[in-house]
C-alpha positions in Angstrom: -13.9 -15.9 -19.0 -14.0 -15.0 -22.8 -11.6 -12.2 -23.9 -13.7 -11.6 -27.0 -14.8 -7.9 -27.4 -18.5 -7.3 -26.7 -20.7 -6.8 -29.8 -22.0 -3.3 -30.0 -25.8 -3.0 -29.6 -27.5 -0.5 -31.9 -31.1 0.7 -31.3 -33.1 1.5 -34.4 -36.1 3.8 -33.9 -38.6 4.6 -36.7 -42.4 4.3 -37.2 -41.7 3.0 -40.7 -41.5 -0.8 -40.2 -39.9 -1.4 -43.5 -37.1 1.0 -42.7 -36.6 -0.6 -39.3 -36.4 -4.0 -40.9 -33.9 -2.9 -43.6 -31.6 -1.2 -41.0 -31.8 -4.1 -38.6 -30.8 -6.6 -41.4 -27.9 -4.3 -42.5 -26.6 -3.9 -39.0 -26.8 -7.6 -38.1 -25.1 -8.7 -41.4 -22.3 -6.3 -40.6 -21.8 -7.9 -37.2 -23.7 -5.5 -34.8 -26.5 -6.6 -32.5 -29.7 -4.6 -33.5 -32.7 -3.9 -31.3 -35.7 -2.0 -32.6 -38.5 0.3 -31.5 -41.4 1.8 -33.5 -42.0 4.9 -31.3 -40.3 7.2 -28.9 -42.0 5.6 -25.9 -40.8 2.1 -27.0 -37.3 3.5 -27.5 -37.1 4.9 -24.0 -38.3 1.5 -22.5 -35.7 -0.3 -24.7 -32.9 1.9 -23.6 -33.7 1.3 -19.9 -33.8 -2.4 -20.5 -31.0 -3.0 -23.1 -28.5 -0.2 -22.5 -27.5 0.1 -26.2 -24.3 1.6 -27.4 -25.9 3.8 -30.2 -29.3 4.9 -31.3 -30.3 5.6 -34.9 -33.6 7.6 -35.0 -35.7 8.9 -37.7 -36.4 12.6 -37.4 -40.0 12.7 -38.4 -42.2 10.2 -36.4 -45.7 10.3 -35.3 -46.2 11.1 -31.6 -42.7 11.8 -30.2 -40.4 13.1 -33.0 -36.7 12.6 -33.2 -35.8 15.9 -31.4 -38.2 15.2 -28.6 -36.8 11.6 -28.2 -33.3 12.9 -28.2 -34.1 15.4 -25.5 -35.5 12.6 -23.4 -32.5 10.4 -24.0 -30.2 13.2 -22.8 -32.0 12.9 -19.5 -32.0 9.1 -19.1 -28.9 8.1 -21.1 -26.7 11.2 -21.5 -23.7 9.3 -22.9 -25.7 7.5 -25.6 -24.7 8.7 -29.1 -27.5 9.5 -31.5 -27.5 9.4 -35.3 -30.4 11.1 -36.9 -32.0 10.0 -40.2 -33.8 12.7 -42.1 -35.2 13.5 -45.6 -33.0 15.6 -47.9 -35.2 18.7 -47.5 -34.9 18.6 -43.7 -31.2 19.2 -43.4 -31.7 22.4 -41.4 -33.8 20.5 -38.9 -31.1 17.8 -38.7 -28.6 20.6 -37.9 -30.8 21.6 -35.1 -30.6 18.0 -33.8 -26.9 18.3 -33.9 -27.1 21.3 -31.7 -29.2 19.3 -29.3 -26.3 16.8 -29.1 -26.8 14.3 -31.9 -23.5 12.8 -33.1 -24.3 13.0 -36.8 -27.1 12.7 -39.3 -27.6 10.9 -42.7 -30.1 12.1 -45.3 -32.5 9.8 -47.3 -31.7 8.2 -49.6 -28.4 7.0 -48.2 -26.1 4.2 -49.2 -25.4 1.3 -46.9 -21.7 2.2 -46.8 -22.6 5.8 -45.8 -24.7 4.7 -42.9 -22.2 2.1 -41.7 -19.4 4.6 -41.8 -21.3 7.0 -39.6 -22.2 4.1 -37.2 -18.6 3.1 -37.0 -17.5 6.6 -36.2 -20.1 7.1 -33.6 -19.2 3.9 -31.8 -15.5 4.7 -32.0 -16.2 8.1 -30.4 -18.2 6.5 -27.7 -15.3 4.1 -26.9 -12.9 7.0 -26.8 -15.2 8.9 -24.4 -15.5 5.7 -22.2 -11.7 5.4 -22.2 -11.2 9.0 -21.2 -13.7 8.6 -18.3 -12.0 5.4 -17.2 -8.6 7.1 -17.3 -9.9 10.0 -15.3 -11.4 7.7 -12.8 -8.1 5.9 -12.5 -6.2 9.1 -12.1 -8.7 10.4 -9.5 -8.1 7.1 -7.5 -4.4 7.2 -8.0 -4.1 10.8 -6.8 -6.9 10.7 -4.2 -6.3 11.6 -0.6 -6.3 7.9 0.3 -3.1 7.5 -1.7 -1.2 10.1 0.4 0.1 8.0 3.3 0.4 9.5 6.7 -0.5 9.3 10.4 1.6 12.3 11.5 -0.6 15.0 13.1 0.9 17.8 11.1 0.3 15.9 7.8 -3.3 15.0 8.8 -3.9 18.7 9.5 -2.7 19.5 6.0 -5.1 16.8 4.6 -7.9 18.6 6.3 -6.9 21.9 4.7 -6.8 20.2 1.3 -10.3 18.7 1.8 -11.7 22.1 2.7 -10.2 24.0 -0.2 -10.2 21.4 -2.9 -13.7 22.0 -4.2 -13.4 25.8 -4.2 -11.9 28.1 -6.8 -9.3 29.5 -4.4 -5.7 29.5 -5.6 -3.4 27.4 -3.4 0.3 27.6 -2.5 2.0 24.3 -1.5 5.3 24.7 0.4 7.8 22.1 1.4 11.3 20.8 0.8 12.1 18.9 -2.5 10.8 15.4 -2.5 8.0 15.8 0.1 5.2 15.2 -2.4 4.0 18.7 -3.4 3.1 17.3 -6.9 1.0 14.6 -5.3 -0.9 17.2 -3.2 -1.4 19.4 -6.3 -2.9 16.5 -8.2 -5.1 15.5 -5.2 -6.4 19.1 -5.1 -7.3 18.8 -8.8 -9.0 15.4 -8.7 -11.1 16.4 -5.6 -12.1 19.7 -7.2 -15.1 20.9 -9.3 -12.7 21.0 -12.4 -11.6 17.4 -12.0 -12.9 16.6 -15.5 -10.7 19.3 -17.0 -7.0 19.2 -17.7 -4.2 19.2 -15.1 -1.2 20.9 -16.6 2.1 21.0 -14.7 5.1 23.2 -15.4 8.4 23.5 -13.6 9.2 27.2 -13.6 12.9 26.5 -13.0 13.2 24.1 -15.9 12.3 26.5 -18.7 14.9 29.0 -20.0 14.1 32.6 -19.0 13.7 33.7 -22.6 11.1 31.1 -23.3 8.9 31.0 -20.2 6.6 33.8 -21.3 5.9 32.0 -24.6 5.4 28.7 -22.7 2.9 30.1 -20.3 1.0 32.5 -22.6 1.7 31.2 -26.1 2.7 33.2 -29.1 1.6 34.1 -32.6 3.6 33.4 -35.8 6.3 35.9 -36.3 6.3 37.2 -32.7 10.1 36.5 -32.6 12.8 34.9 -34.7 11.9 31.3 -34.2 8.1 31.7 -34.0 7.3 29.9 -37.2 3.7 29.1 -36.2 1.2 29.9 -33.6 1.7 28.2 -30.2 -0.9 27.6 -27.6 0.3 28.5 -24.1 -0.1 26.4 -20.9 -2.8 28.7 -19.6 -5.0 27.9 -22.6 -4.0 24.2 -22.4 -5.2 24.3 -18.8 -8.5 26.1 -19.5 -11.4 24.8 -17.3 -8.8 22.9 -15.3 -5.8 23.3 -13.1 -2.4 24.9 -13.9 0.3 23.7 -11.5 3.2 26.1 -11.3 6.0 24.2 -9.6 9.0 26.0 -8.1 7.2 29.3 -8.7 9.9 31.1 -6.6 12.2 30.7 -9.7 9.9 32.7 -11.9 11.8 35.7 -13.4 10.8 38.9 -11.6 10.2 40.6 -15.0 7.5 38.0 -15.8 5.7 38.2 -12.5 3.6 41.3 -13.3 2.3 39.6 -16.5 1.3 36.5 -14.5 -0.4 38.6 -11.9 -2.4 40.3 -14.6 -3.5 37.0 -16.1 -4.6 35.7 -12.7 -6.6 38.9 -11.9 -8.1 39.5 -15.4 -8.6 35.8 -16.3 -7.4 36.7 -19.8 -4.2 35.9 -21.6 -2.5 37.7 -24.4 -0.1 35.5 -26.5 3.3 37.0 -27.2 3.0 39.2 -30.3 -0.8 39.2 -30.3 -3.1 42.2 -29.9 -6.1 40.2 -28.7 -6.7 38.7 -25.3 -8.1 35.2 -24.8 -10.4 34.5 -21.8 -9.2 31.6 -19.6 -10.8 29.9 -16.6 -7.9 28.3 -14.7 -7.4 27.3 -11.1 -3.8 28.1 -10.0 -1.9 25.7 -7.7 1.7 26.8 -7.1 4.5 25.2 -5.1 7.8 26.2 -3.8 10.7 24.7 -1.8 12.1 28.1 -0.9 10.8 30.8 1.4 8.8 33.3 -0.7 8.9 35.7 2.3 12.7 35.8 2.0 12.3 36.2 -1.8 9.9 39.2 -1.2 12.3 40.8 1.2 15.2 40.4 -1.3 13.0 41.9 -4.1 13.0 38.6 -6.0 9.3 38.0 -5.7 6.4 40.4 -5.8 4.2 40.6 -2.7 1.1 41.3 -4.7 1.6 38.1 -6.7 2.2 36.1 -3.5 -1.1 37.2 -2.1 -2.9 36.2 -5.3 -1.4 32.7 -5.4 -1.5 32.0 -1.7 -5.2 32.4 -0.9 -4.7 29.2 1.0 -1.3 27.7 2.0 -0.6 24.0 2.5 2.8 23.4 4.3 4.0 19.8 3.9 6.5 18.9 6.7 9.8 17.1 5.7 10.0 13.3 6.3 12.5 13.7 9.2 9.7 15.5 11.1 7.2 12.7 10.6 9.1 9.5 11.7 5.8 7.7 12.4 5.1 7.8 8.7 8.3 6.1 7.6 7.2 2.5 8.3 3.9 3.1 6.4 5.7 4.5 3.4 8.2 1.6 3.4 5.4 -0.9 3.4 3.6 1.1 0.6 6.7 1.3 -1.6 7.6 -2.3 -1.1 4.1 -3.4 -2.1 3.9 -1.2 -5.1 7.4 -1.9 -6.4 7.0 -5.6 -5.9 3.7 -5.5 -7.8 5.3 -3.6 -10.7 8.3 -6.0 -10.9 6.2 -9.2 -10.4 8.2 -10.2 -7.3 7.2 -11.3 -3.9 7.2 -8.6 -1.2 10.5 -9.2 0.7 11.1 -9.1 4.4 13.5 -6.4 5.8 16.2 -7.5 8.3 16.1 -5.8 11.7 19.4 -4.0 10.9 18.2 -2.7 7.6 14.9 -1.5 9.1 16.9 0.3 11.9 18.9 2.2 9.2 15.8 3.1 7.3 14.0 4.4 10.3 16.9 6.5 11.6 18.2 7.9 8.3 17.5 11.7 8.1 16.1 11.5 4.5 17.3 14.8 3.2 15.7 13.9 -0.1 12.4 13.1 1.7 9.9 10.7 0.3 11.5 10.6 -3.2 14.8 9.5 -1.6 13.0 6.8 0.5 11.2 5.5 -2.6 14.4 5.3 -4.6 16.1 3.5 -1.7 13.3 0.9 -1.5 13.4 0.3 -5.3 17.1 -0.2 -5.2 16.9 -2.6 -2.2 14.2 -4.7 -3.9 16.3 -5.0 -7.1 19.5 -6.0 -5.2 18.1 -8.2 -2.4 18.4 -12.0 -2.4 16.1 -14.7 -1.0 13.3 -12.2 -0.6 15.1 -10.5 2.3 16.5 -6.9 2.3 19.8 -6.6 4.1 21.9 -3.5 5.0 24.1 -4.2 2.0 21.1 -3.7 -0.3 20.5 -0.2 0.9 22.2 2.9 -0.8 25.6 3.6 0.9 24.5 6.9 2.4 21.5 5.1 4.0 23.5 2.0 5.1 26.0 4.3 6.8 29.0 3.6 4.5 29.0 7.1 2.9 31.6 9.5 4.4 32.0 13.0 3.0 35.4 14.1 1.9 35.6 16.7 4.6 34.4 16.7 8.2 33.8 19.7 10.5 36.9 19.3 12.5 39.0 19.2 9.3 37.1 22.3 8.0 37.8 24.2 11.2 41.5 23.2 11.2 41.8 24.6 7.6 39.8 27.8 8.5 37.5 27.0 5.5 34.9 29.6 4.6 31.2 28.8 4.4 31.4 29.0 0.7 34.3 26.6 0.5 32.6 24.1 2.9 29.4 24.3 0.8 31.4 23.5 -2.4 33.1 20.6 -0.7 29.8 19.2 0.4 28.1 19.7 -3.0 31.0 17.9 -4.8 30.9 15.1 -2.2 27.2 14.6 -2.8 27.8 14.7 -6.6 30.4 12.0 -6.2 28.1 9.8 -4.1 25.4 9.8 -6.8 27.7 9.3 -9.7 27.3 12.8 -11.0 23.5 12.6 -11.3 22.5 16.3 -10.9 18.8 15.6 -10.4 19.5 13.2 -7.5 22.1 15.4 -6.1 19.8 18.4 -6.1 17.1 16.3 -4.4 19.5 15.2 -1.6 20.8 18.8 -1.2 17.2 20.1 -0.9 17.6 22.6 -3.7 16.3 22.7 -7.3 18.4 21.8 -10.3 18.7 25.4 -11.5 20.2 26.4 -8.1 22.6 23.4 -8.3 23.7 24.4 -11.8 24.4 27.9 -10.6 26.4 26.8 -7.6 28.4 24.3 -9.7 29.0 27.0 -12.3 30.2 29.4 -9.7 32.7 26.9 -8.4 34.0 25.9 -11.8 34.5 29.6 -12.8 36.6 30.4 -9.7 
């Protein structure tokens, strides 16, 4: 099969045969494929037969004029860009055509270079739009429900909730431990919703410093604070007509929660330092790995905000509660990782599979995925052995303290926690992100616990 790019086809429409001939010759000499029509009716028939990439149409034609033709084209070929040709005195009419959706217009008399520049820009814009549609289609497939692998009844029940709520405007709260796939569920909600063509903007509320999160969410104007050297668009505006995913929302500072509540209720955002409010249409999907009920009881989370973000709740069970899904996930990760690395899908020894099936997976799906990636890299002869698995999965990892030893030393719960945190940190070579995942807490909480131990 040839890898040469397809020559763009341009449809020229005019009841002036000399103009049609001139434009056809110019386009063909330049390297385009030109097809012609001498009336609106002929153009419609040509579009249905040839599927051109661009239409150049005169504005004033007998019978169906350029605007009428453009209106018809919007119905039968909505993605077809249109360039209008008009006389100098009809610019106002050409501007009207632009409002109807024309890409651009040229006025007679025009130079060849002027017309070809507009043609090139229109075709480039069409390609960009095609690429955006292709990427959106690819994302919709990648994050579709069929990409969330499960046969566990509890998981299937959550799928059904997702299906029912996806194409509504209801705000959704996703709960579950770190690593269970809350981000995947959030994206599936977006790509199955009525705003799937809009942006999906994700923000980790725990990862942004407390003094910056208001500016990140709502934006700011120049001069709003010391380092505000220019206007900044907030994430709510960036997610307009799409979905804003607020991950780890339980870590949102209590002082900011009333402002978030007001934006959700009023559908208007006021950038920091501004006096004007900006309307936004955003679907909120939030996620947490902690109990918001406990946070409300401890006055760390507002009950009124909770009720606004949790119109519907999706609770994802941890991997240890869905053992029937582990073989499916292992098969999926093996196939995907092998494909990405260009290797054959390896077999798994019975002993290695036994360890994989019975490991408690405190880091959930993320930990399982990392274990499979590691095993695929280290295995020989296309066969995964126990030695290829991470030590804590293979059974070689032993914490520096056991319960009997802790009891003998009369260790406090805080001391035992610190011992365990440092043992986990040692097992992952000091990687705080992986340690937080294995501990089932977010990085912000891990930093706080480590800081507390180092200050003692």
